[in-house]
C-alpha positions as CSV (number, residue, x, y, z in Angstrom):
1,M,97.6,13.6,109.5
2,K,97.1,17.0,111.4
3,S,96.0,20.3,109.6
4,P,96.3,23.5,111.2
5,F,93.3,26.0,111.4
6,I,92.4,28.2,108.4
7,T,93.9,31.3,107.7
8,L,91.5,33.4,105.2
9,I,91.3,36.0,102.9
10,L,88.2,37.5,102.5
11,A,87.9,39.3,98.9
12,T,91.4,41.0,97.1
13,L,91.5,43.8,99.7
14,L,90.9,41.4,103.0
15,I,87.7,42.1,104.8
16,S,86.9,40.9,107.9
17,A,85.2,41.3,111.3
18,C,83.6,40.7,115.2
19,S,81.3,41.0,118.0
20,G,81.0,41.3,121.5
21,N,78.6,41.4,124.5
22,E,74.9,42.9,124.6
23,E,73.9,46.1,125.3
24,T,71.0,48.4,126.5
25,N,69.0,50.1,124.1
26,F,68.4,53.5,125.2
27,D,67.6,56.8,122.9
28,Y,70.8,58.4,122.5
29,S,69.7,60.8,120.3
30,G,69.7,64.1,122.4
31,S,72.9,63.6,123.9
32,V,74.7,64.5,120.6
33,E,74.8,67.6,118.5
34,V,74.7,66.4,114.9
35,L,76.9,68.7,112.5
36,E,76.1,69.1,109.1
37,I,78.9,68.9,106.6
38,S,78.9,69.0,102.9
39,S,79.6,65.6,101.4
40,T,79.4,66.8,97.7
41,P,82.8,64.6,96.0
42,A,85.5,67.1,94.9
43,V,86.7,64.0,92.8
44,D,84.4,62.1,90.6
45,V,83.7,58.6,92.6
46,K,80.3,58.0,90.8
47,S,82.0,57.2,87.4
48,R,83.3,53.7,87.0
49,F,86.5,52.9,88.7
50,S,89.4,54.3,86.3
51,P,92.2,55.5,88.9
52,T,95.5,57.2,87.9
53,D,98.5,55.3,87.4
54,E,99.3,56.7,91.0
55,E,96.1,55.5,92.1
56,L,96.7,52.2,90.9
57,V,100.0,52.0,92.8
58,A,98.1,52.9,95.9
59,A,95.6,50.0,95.3
60,H,98.3,47.5,94.6
61,N,99.8,49.0,98.1
62,F,96.7,48.6,100.4
63,A,96.9,45.4,99.1
64,S,100.5,44.5,100.4
65,F,99.2,46.4,103.4
66,G,96.3,44.2,104.0
67,I,98.8,40.9,104.0
68,D,101.2,42.5,106.5
69,F,98.5,43.9,108.9
70,V,96.6,40.1,109.0
71,N,100.4,38.3,109.6
72,T,101.3,41.1,112.0
73,S,98.2,41.0,114.3
74,I,98.7,36.9,113.8
75,K,101.8,37.0,114.9
76,E,101.0,40.1,118.0
77,Y,98.3,37.3,119.3
78,D,101.1,34.4,119.5
79,K,102.9,36.7,121.2
80,Q,100.1,37.6,123.9
81,G,99.8,33.6,124.3
82,N,97.1,33.9,122.1
83,G,97.4,31.2,119.9
84,D,93.6,30.4,118.9
85,N,91.1,32.2,116.2
86,A,92.0,35.7,115.2
87,I,89.9,38.0,113.0
88,V,90.7,41.6,112.0
89,S,90.1,44.1,109.0
90,P,92.7,45.5,107.4
91,L,90.8,47.6,104.7
92,S,88.7,49.1,108.0
93,A,92.4,49.5,109.7
94,S,93.7,51.7,106.8
95,V,90.2,53.9,105.9
96,L,90.4,54.8,109.8
97,L,94.4,55.4,109.1
98,S,93.9,57.7,106.3
99,M,91.4,59.7,108.3
100,L,93.7,60.2,111.4
101,A,96.2,60.6,108.5
102,N,94.7,64.3,108.1
103,V,94.9,65.2,111.7
104,C,98.0,63.5,113.1
105,G,101.2,65.2,113.8
106,D,103.3,65.6,110.5
107,E,105.7,62.4,111.7
108,A,102.8,60.2,112.0
109,R,100.9,61.4,108.9
110,D,104.2,60.2,107.1
111,Q,104.5,56.8,108.6
112,I,101.0,56.2,108.2
113,T,101.5,57.5,104.4
114,E,104.6,54.8,103.5
115,A,102.8,52.2,105.5
116,L,99.9,52.4,102.9
117,G,102.7,53.1,100.1
118,L,102.3,56.7,99.2
119,E,103.4,59.8,100.3
120,D,101.1,61.9,98.9
121,I,97.9,62.3,101.2
122,D,95.5,63.8,98.7
123,V,96.2,60.7,96.5
124,V,94.9,58.6,99.9
125,N,91.9,60.5,100.6
126,T,90.7,60.2,96.8
127,L,91.3,56.4,96.7
128,N,89.5,55.9,99.5
129,A,86.7,58.3,98.4
130,K,86.3,55.8,95.4
131,I,87.2,52.5,97.1
132,M,84.3,53.5,100.2
133,Y,81.7,53.9,96.9
134,Q,82.3,52.0,94.1
135,L,83.1,48.5,95.9
136,P,79.5,48.7,97.4
137,Q,78.2,49.0,93.9
138,S,80.5,46.4,92.3
139,D,78.6,43.4,92.8
140,T,75.1,43.9,92.8
141,K,74.9,40.3,94.5
142,V,77.0,41.9,97.6
143,N,75.9,43.7,100.3
144,L,79.1,45.5,101.2
145,S,79.3,49.0,103.1
146,F,81.1,51.6,105.3
147,G,80.5,54.3,107.6
148,N,82.7,56.8,109.3
149,G,81.9,58.8,111.9
150,L,83.7,61.9,114.6
151,W,82.5,62.6,117.9
152,Y,84.4,65.6,119.4
153,D,84.2,67.1,122.6
154,E,81.5,70.4,122.2
155,G,84.0,72.4,124.3
156,Y,86.0,72.1,120.8
157,T,85.5,73.7,117.4
158,L,86.5,71.5,114.3
159,N,88.9,72.6,111.8
160,S,86.9,73.8,109.0
161,S,89.5,72.1,106.7
162,L,88.9,68.8,108.1
163,L,85.4,68.9,108.5
164,S,85.8,69.5,104.0
165,V,87.9,66.0,104.1
166,L,86.0,63.9,106.0
167,G,82.7,65.3,104.3
168,T,84.4,65.3,100.2
169,Y,86.0,61.9,100.7
170,Y,84.8,60.1,103.8
171,D,81.4,60.9,103.8
172,S,81.5,61.3,107.5
173,E,79.0,61.7,110.3
174,V,79.9,64.4,112.6
175,Y,79.2,64.7,116.3
176,S,79.6,66.9,119.1
177,G,78.8,66.1,122.8
178,D,80.1,66.8,126.0
179,F,82.9,64.4,127.4
180,D,83.4,65.6,130.7
181,N,79.7,65.4,132.2
182,D,77.9,63.3,129.9
183,R,80.2,60.6,129.1
184,E,77.5,57.7,129.6
185,F,75.4,59.2,126.6
186,V,78.5,59.9,124.6
187,V,79.6,56.3,124.9
188,G,75.9,55.1,124.3
189,H,75.8,57.0,120.9
190,I,78.7,55.5,119.7
191,N,78.0,52.2,120.8
192,Q,74.7,52.6,118.9
193,W,75.8,54.1,116.1
194,T,78.4,51.7,115.3
195,N,76.2,48.8,116.2
196,E,73.6,49.9,113.9
197,K,76.7,50.6,110.9
198,S,77.9,46.8,111.7
199,K,73.9,45.4,111.3
200,G,73.9,44.1,115.0
201,L,77.4,42.5,114.6
202,I,80.0,44.9,116.5
203,K,78.4,45.7,120.0
204,N,80.2,48.1,122.9
205,I,83.3,49.1,121.0
206,K,83.6,51.4,123.6
207,D,83.3,51.3,127.5
208,K,84.4,54.4,128.6
209,I,85.6,58.3,127.8
210,V,88.7,58.4,130.1
211,P,90.1,61.6,131.1
212,G,91.8,63.7,128.3
213,E,89.8,61.9,126.3
214,V,88.6,64.9,123.3
215,A,87.4,62.9,120.8
216,V,86.9,59.8,118.9
217,L,86.8,58.7,114.8
218,I,85.4,55.2,113.8
219,N,85.2,53.3,110.4
220,T,82.9,50.6,110.3
221,L,82.8,47.5,107.1
222,Y,80.0,45.5,106.8
223,F,79.4,42.5,104.2
224,D,77.0,40.1,103.3
225,A,77.0,37.8,100.2
226,K,76.5,34.2,99.3
227,W,78.6,32.2,97.7
228,R,78.0,32.0,93.9
229,S,77.9,28.0,93.8
230,K,76.5,27.3,97.5
231,F,77.8,23.9,99.8
232,D,75.0,21.5,99.8
233,K,73.6,21.5,103.7
234,A,73.0,17.7,103.2
235,E,76.3,17.1,102.7
236,T,77.6,18.7,105.7
237,E,78.6,15.8,108.0
238,K,80.5,15.6,111.3
239,A,84.2,15.1,110.6
240,I,87.5,15.8,112.8
241,F,89.3,18.8,112.6
242,H,92.8,18.9,113.8
243,G,93.4,22.1,115.7
244,S,96.5,23.4,117.2
245,G,94.6,22.6,120.6
246,G,93.8,19.1,120.0
247,D,90.7,17.3,118.2
248,A,87.2,18.5,117.7
249,T,84.2,17.5,116.5
250,V,82.9,20.1,113.7
251,D,80.6,20.2,111.4
252,M,82.5,19.9,108.0
253,M,80.7,21.5,104.7
254,N,81.8,19.5,101.4
255,C,81.0,20.8,97.6
256,F,82.2,20.6,94.4
257,D,83.4,23.7,92.5
258,M,85.3,25.3,89.4
259,C,88.2,27.4,92.0
260,D,91.4,29.3,91.2
261,V,93.8,26.5,93.0
262,R,97.7,27.5,93.8
263,Y,100.0,25.0,94.7
264,C,104.0,25.4,96.3
265,D,105.8,24.2,98.8
266,D,105.0,26.0,101.5
267,F,101.1,26.3,100.8
268,T,98.1,25.5,99.1
269,T,95.1,27.8,98.4
270,V,91.9,27.3,97.4
271,S,89.3,30.7,96.4
272,K,85.9,30.7,96.5
273,D,83.8,33.2,94.9
274,Y,80.8,34.9,96.0
275,G,78.2,36.6,94.1
276,N,79.0,37.5,90.3
277,S,82.4,36.6,91.0
278,V,84.0,40.0,92.2
279,F,84.8,39.3,95.7
280,E,86.3,35.9,97.0
281,M,87.2,34.2,99.7
282,M,90.7,32.4,99.6
283,F,91.3,29.4,102.3
284,I,95.2,29.2,102.8
285,L,96.5,25.4,103.9
286,P,100.0,25.5,105.3
287,A,102.4,23.1,104.7
288,E,102.8,20.7,107.8
289,G,105.0,22.7,110.3
290,K,104.7,26.1,108.8
291,P,103.6,28.6,110.5
292,V,99.2,30.0,109.8
293,L,100.0,32.8,108.0
294,V,98.8,34.7,104.3
295,P,101.1,34.6,101.9
296,T,102.5,37.4,100.7
297,R,101.5,39.2,97.1
298,E,104.9,37.7,96.0
299,E,104.3,34.4,97.2
300,L,101.1,34.1,95.6
301,E,102.3,35.5,92.2
302,Q,105.2,32.8,92.2
303,A,103.0,29.7,93.1
304,T,101.3,27.4,90.2
305,L,98.1,28.6,89.7
306,S,95.4,26.4,87.6
307,Q,91.7,26.6,87.6
308,H,90.1,23.1,88.1
309,L,87.4,21.3,89.6
310,V,88.1,20.5,93.1
311,K,85.8,19.3,96.2
312,I,86.7,21.7,99.5
313,F,86.2,20.4,102.8
314,L,85.7,23.5,104.8
315,P,84.2,23.5,108.5
316,R,81.6,25.6,109.3
317,F,82.6,28.3,111.6
318,E,82.1,31.8,113.4
319,I,85.0,33.9,115.0
320,A,83.2,36.8,117.2
321,P,85.9,37.9,119.9
322,S,84.6,39.8,123.0
323,D,87.2,42.1,123.2
324,R,88.6,44.9,121.1
325,L,92.2,44.5,119.6
326,D,94.6,47.0,121.1
327,L,96.6,47.9,117.6
328,S,98.8,50.3,119.3
329,D,101.9,46.9,118.9
330,V,100.6,46.0,115.6
331,L,101.1,49.2,114.4
332,G,104.2,49.9,115.9
333,N,105.4,46.7,114.2
334,M,104.6,47.8,110.7
335,G,106.1,51.8,111.2
336,I,103.6,53.8,112.4
337,S,104.7,54.3,115.9
338,K,104.1,58.3,116.4
339,I,100.4,58.4,116.3
340,G,100.6,57.1,119.6
341,E,102.8,59.9,120.8
342,I,102.2,63.6,121.8
343,A,102.3,65.9,118.9
344,D,100.1,68.6,117.2
345,I,96.8,67.3,116.4
346,R,95.2,69.4,113.9
347,L,91.6,68.4,114.4
348,F,90.2,71.4,115.8
349,D,90.3,75.1,114.7
350,K,93.4,75.2,116.9
351,P,96.3,73.0,116.9
352,I,96.4,71.1,120.1
353,S,98.7,68.4,121.7
354,G,97.2,64.9,121.9
355,A,98.1,61.5,120.5
356,F,95.7,58.9,119.0
357,T,95.1,54.9,120.2
358,V,93.4,52.9,117.9
359,Y,91.3,49.8,118.5
360,Q,89.7,47.0,116.1
361,K,86.6,44.8,116.6
362,S,85.9,42.1,113.9
363,Y,83.6,39.2,113.6
364,I,83.0,36.9,110.5
365,K,80.5,33.9,110.3
366,V,80.7,30.7,107.3
367,D,78.4,28.7,106.9
368,E,76.8,26.8,103.6
369,E,74.8,29.6,102.2
370,Q,77.1,32.6,102.6
371,T,79.2,34.7,104.2
372,T,78.9,37.6,107.0
373,A,81.5,39.8,108.4
374,A,81.9,43.7,110.2
375,S,84.7,45.0,111.7
376,A,84.8,48.6,113.8
377,T,88.1,49.9,113.9
378,I,88.2,53.3,116.8
379,G,90.8,55.8,117.1
380,E,90.6,57.9,120.4
381,M,93.0,61.0,121.0
382,V,94.0,61.8,124.4
383,T,95.1,65.3,125.5
384,A,97.5,63.6,127.6
385,P,100.6,61.1,127.1
386,R,98.9,57.1,127.7
387,P,99.7,55.8,131.0
388,D,102.1,53.4,131.9
389,L,100.4,50.0,133.2
390,I,101.7,48.5,136.2
391,R,99.9,46.0,137.6
392,F,100.5,44.2,140.9
393,D,100.0,40.7,140.3
394,R,102.6,39.2,142.0
395,P,104.2,39.3,145.3
396,F,104.9,43.1,146.2
397,A,106.5,45.4,149.3
398,F,104.1,48.4,150.4
399,M,104.9,51.2,152.7
400,L,102.6,53.9,154.8
401,R,104.5,56.9,155.3
402,H,104.2,60.3,156.0
403,K,105.3,62.3,152.5
404,E,107.0,65.2,154.1
405,T,109.5,63.3,156.0
406,G,109.0,59.9,155.0
407,I,108.7,58.4,158.5
408,V,107.0,54.9,157.8
409,L,103.7,54.0,160.4
410,F,103.6,51.2,158.2
411,G,105.1,48.6,156.3
412,G,104.7,44.8,154.6
413,R,104.6,42.7,152.0
414,V,102.1,40.4,149.9
415,M,103.2,37.1,149.1
416,N,99.5,35.5,148.8
417,L,96.4,36.2,148.1
């Protein structure tokens, strides 16, 4: 019987990640200036997570955003003709978008807060502060960490209110550098920082600074945890995985475990815990002929839930895309389109016209012992519109001519190369 590849959710907040090519190690410390900012919380993030009613709604909406983000990303992969494995991190994306909501134009801010399920940016900031401080403390057997960073052109002066927000709620590191004459070193510092925050899993998140680019914001997310009940390596056997592109021989793990199991006509889910059972991996097996997507919260709630002993057969797998994913269409399909349009950006002491493009790179590895995952979501600000892409990758004509008179010196066409 053919089974499509497995779609997964890591924890209730959908944590995931990616890696790329090797980068050369340089000392980039001298090329950027570290800006000291206060990170004294204006909210009590260190106490036990006891959200207000509004924040509790926000937390549930964050989970709904995560499911929508995963499914929209998978559909975008399919639209681009890439029906292979996919890995994204909704939580990393939501943190980066929350930071952008504090600086982008009013329309983009409203779209972001609406997509996250809130109208109040202050609640978004407070909830992010609590999530980023308290989630890593919630299970002593899980290694979970966040990183936030801002790089900007030294020719500008940052908005003091933004500095307060970044320090108070996002514990962000801030750096300035010469985006015009020292581009290689600024890019190197960004890549080195991201590599360190992701424990070496996310390399080369950025390849260059383009003309007109004045700022870069990044969120990183790292997760590493052992299964509460491990797979026995001695039981792992070669088996056939019936993938969408054909059968393949894989290392198939298996174990007995007490798990939460959900059944319905469209899918079956099995949840396997990490550490002290604060985080879980939910594996979703769609019914034959159904799309390989993540169930919505409503679908999960309507499915029959029980906890009992199961024997799980799961392939050992690693997903490590080499390229970062352009999230423009993903976010646009989720109602967040204005961040890519020119608007007044409140990043500096004086508003300037600019737009953001958001990318993400994610990685995950699952084996008998544990799961290791990382992600980096990057927002790049330019002061000019995003260029149209015109690709001459099919037959075309050409003319070499005098501009003022239009006199044609040469002309022809290219049909084959």
